[in-house]
N, C-alpha and C positions, 0 to 999 in steps of 0.2 A: 504494500500500500504506500501511497505517497502522502506525506504530511506537509502542510504549509510551513512557511518559514518560522512560525511561532512555536510550534509544538502543540501539545494536547492538554486539555483540562478534564479531570474526572469530576463529574457532578453527582452528588449524592443527595437523595431525598429520603430521609430516614423517618418512617412512620412508626406507629405503635407496634405493628406486627409485620411490617414489610420494609424493604429498602429498594427504591428504584435507583438505577444508575445509568449514566451515559458517559462515554468518553467522546469529547467533542473537539474538533479543530475550530477554534474561535474565529479565525480569519476566514476560512472557507464557509463556516456556518453549517458544517455537516457533522453528524454523529457517525463515528466509525465503529463503535460498539455500544449496545444498550441491553439492558436486562432488568429483571425483577426477581427479588428473593422474597417469598411470601411465607405466611404462617409461622413467623418467628415467635417462639414461646407459647404457641397454641397447643392444646392437648392433641389435636389431630395431626400436628406437624412433626417434623423431624429435626428442626433447627431450634436449639434450646434458647439462644440469646443473640443479641446483635453482634457480639464478637464472632460467633460462629457464622452469622450471615455475612459479615465483612470478609471472613476467611473464604467463604464460597465465592464471593465476588472477585476476590484476589485470584482465586483459581480460575474463574471464568475468563478473567483478563489474560492470564497466562495461556489458557487454552485457545484464546482468540488469535494468538500469533502477533499481537501488536507489541511494539517495543515499549516496555513499561518505563524505560528511561526517557521516552518522549513526553511522558506526563509531567508537566511542570508545575501544576497547581491543583488543588482540590477545592471545589465550590460546594457549599452546603446551603440547602434551603432551610431557613429558620422562620417559623411562623410569626413569633411575636418579638419585636424589638423594644417595646415600651417607649418611653420618651427619650431614651438614651441613644438608641441605634436607629438611624434612618438612612444610612449609606452603607454600601458594602464594607465590611470590617474585617481586618486581619485578626484571626482568632489567637488569643493568648489565654493563659490560665485565668486571668482576670475576666476576660470577655466570656469565656465558657461559664465561669461562676455566675456572671450576671444573667446569661441565657437560662441557666438552671433556676436562678431566683425568679425570673419572669414566668416560671411555670405557674405562679399564682394567678396570672392573667390568662394563661393558655394551658390549663392542666392536661388537656387531651393531646396537645401538640408539642410544646417545648421539651417535655421530658424525653420523648424518643429522639427529637432533634439533637438534644445534648448528648444522649448515649451514642448516637451515630457519629457525632463529632469526636467524642472521647476515643472511641474505638478506631476511627479512621486516622486520628493523629498518632496513635500507637502503631498502626499498620504502615503509615506513610510519614515517618517522623521528620524527614528531610525536606518535605514540600511545604510551601505556604498553604494554609487552610483559610478560606475566606467565607464568612457568613453573609448571605444575602437575605434580607428580611422582607417577609410578606407585607409588613406594615410600612415599609420605607416610602413607597410612592405616595402614601396618603399623609405623610408628615406635613405636606403643604396645605392641608385643608384649612380654610378660613376658620377663625375662632367661632364664628356663628354656626358653622357646620360641625365642628369638632366638640363643642361644649354641650354637656347634658345639663338640663335645667334642674339641678339639685343643689343642695347647700354647697357653696363654693369651697368651704374649708374641708368638708368631707371629700369632695372631689380631688382637691389638691393633696390631701393626706394619703389617699389610697390610689392615686394615679388613674382616676376615672375620667375618661374622655373617649371620643370616637377615634379608634386607631385605624380601622379598615384592614382588609386582608385580600389575598390574591393580587397584591400590588404589582408583583413582577409580571403577571399576566396582563393586567390592565395597562401597565406602562408599555409593554411590548406591543400589544394589539393596537393601542391608540397611535403609536408611532408607525406601525405597519399600515394603518389606514391612510396616513399621509403619503406613504410611499405608493400605495395602490392607486390613490387618486391623483398622484403627481401634484400634490398640494403643499403649501407652506404649513408645517405643523403649528407654527405660532398663530395662524389665522383660523385654525379648525376648532369647532365645537363638536365633541363626539360623546355619545353614550355608548359605553362598553357593557355588554351583558355576558358575564362569565357564568355559564350554566353547566355545572357538572353535578356530582353527588353533593358537593358544596356549591353554593351559587351566590353571586354578588353582582351588583350593578355599580357603575361609576359614571360621574359626569366630569368630562375633561375639557378644560378651556386652554387652548394654546399649548397643549402638551403637559399641563399642570392639573392635577386632580383638585376639584373644588367640592365634590360631594361623593359619598359612597354609602352603600347600604349596610355593610357589616359595622359593628361598633366596638365596644370594649373587648368583645370576644367575637369569634366567627359565628355566633348564634343568631345575631340580629339580621333582619332584612327579608330577603326572598324566602319562599318556601323551598326546602332542600330535600335531599333523599331521606334523611332521618332527623333533620333539625327543623324546628317550627318556624324560624324566622321571627318576624314581628309578633309580639304578644303583649297583652295588657299585663304589666307587672303585678297588678292586683290578683291575677290568676294564681300566682305563686303563694301569696299570703292566704288566699282562699283555700288552696289545697293544704297549706300548712295547718290552718285552723280546723278545717272540716274533715280532712283525710289523714291528718297527722303526719304528712310526708316530711322527712328530713331533707337536708340540703342535698345529700348524695342521691336520694330518690328523685328529687326534682331535677337534678343534673341529668340523671339517666333518662328521665321522661322526655325532657326538652331536647337533648342532644342525640339520643339513640332510639327513642320510641315515638318520635313525632314526624313532622313532614309527611312525605308521601307514604312512608312505611307506617306511620301512626294512623293515617286516615284509611288506608286500604290494605296494609300488610305487604306492600311491594315498594321497593325503592329503585328497581332497575326499570328504566324508561321503556325498554323493549318489551318487557313483561307487562308493564302498565298498559301499553297500547294494545297488546294482545288481549288483555282482560277487558278493556273497553270494547274492542271489536266483538268479544264474546258476550257482551251485554251486562258487564258488572257495573252496578250502580255506584258502589263505593269507589271503584277505580275512576269512573267518570267524574264523580264529585272531586276526588283528589286532583285530577287533571285540571278541572275548572278552577279550583282554588289556586293552584300553581300559576295558571295563566292570568287569573284576575290580579294576583299580587304583582306579577311581572308588568302588567299594563299600568298599574298604579304607579310603579316606579318610573316607567317611561314617561308618563304624564308629569310626574313631579319634577323630573330632570329636564323636561322641556321648559318648565317654568323657571328652574334654577338657571339654565343656560340662556334662555331668551330666544336663541336661534340654534337649531341643531343641524349641522351639516351632514353628519353621518351617524348611523346606529350600527354597531358591529356585534355580531353573535360569535361566541367562541366557547371552547371547552367541549366535553363529550356530548352533552345534550344540545348545546348551542350550535355545534358544528354538524350534528348528525340527525337531528329530529326536525324535519321540515314543518311538521304540523305545529310545533311550538312557535316557530318563527312566524308562521302565517297567522296563527290565532292571536299571538301577542300584539300584533300590529294591525289586525283586521279593523276596518271601519275608521281608520285614522286619515282618510283621504283629505278631510277638511283641514287637517294640520300639516298637510304636505307630505304625508308618509304613505307610499303605495308600494306594496310588495307584488312583484310579478310572479304568479303561481307557477308558471313553467320554469322560470329561472330558479325559483326557490326549491323546486323538487328535482332538479337535474344538476349535473356538474359536481365536481369535487374540488377540494382545496380552496384557496382564497378566491373570492368572486363577488361580483355585485349581483344582488337578487332583487333590487328595486326596479320598478317600471321606469321607462324613459322620462315620463312626465312627473316623477316623484321629486319634489324639491329637496327632500332629505335622501341621501344615498344610503341604502341598506346593504350591508355586506356580511358575508361569512369570512372570518379571518382565523385560521387555525393558530392557536397559541403555541408558543415555544419558550416556556419558562426556563428550560434547561439551557438553551442557547443564551438567553439573557444572563443567567447565572454564570455560565462559562466565560462570557465576555467581561462580566464584572470581576470575576476572579483573576482573569488574565491581566487586569490593570495592576495587580500587585506583583507580577512576576518581574 
């Protein structure tokens, strides 16, 4: 294989029970090796911990035939950077300790991120390790968007504000929109809809995020696979008083037993559509709630931005489920948003799916968070 002049970057995304990895040439923008280690620490799996998972990845890299000496840096996806980290950061012992401390803000995400970093630093001790934070892109949010309307001293004491997540994806996609439209990024107003098992929306003005749907944690906002998104906080107090639910039970309910799964028992969109086709009323209601929430955010961000030049769908559902794109924007002709049904249901990859007379361009833009992380990590080499 031929590697660009720069060398390669290993990108690691360490989750609670999986590690995704890619080896990327950051100049060419291509992945030369990619893979996934799953079921780490699970009863049905054979991989006891993340150290064993990283050992497997190391072996897969050796088996791939690439020159490990060409790997010059390791980039790590980290979900929560708090108020301290909003740019790609070279990982030191102190930085790792702070990432671990921030687990209080992202208990489902930062602990496995930190474990992956710790193991990878032991496995690749001579390479620079760089953390790229999901929250980083949203550090720019105006105070009016980032501030929750609670006692300001409580908010300050406990770091309560809107942080936003999926930032690497939102930044990458909003920049790709400018490239695809051959437009000046500084002049563009874009709504990005990152729709996967986790889902979030953002309003981006001139390449800078001015609003986003996720908040202190990745729970707020759109309906997701297993997360509820927006909910009246009074529901939690009601369940505490009437059902005696403890914090851990409420956490489990809202993060793992809500969203599509909570409403109809299914969080895979392919299965959801199959059940709707078979006449399932719970599946149809779940879909309708999902789309209704999405339309609310599109309308809200139209108001925030004042003028929307582009709406971009990305991630697993956004890129692959034409019905969601069509239904989310149906009937918005009066606002200058018109999806072309044929364009929407055909084609692959990055493309325009709006009608020629649509004032707002609607696009499908595949996200590539790994490439963005690789390029950020390369800056430290």
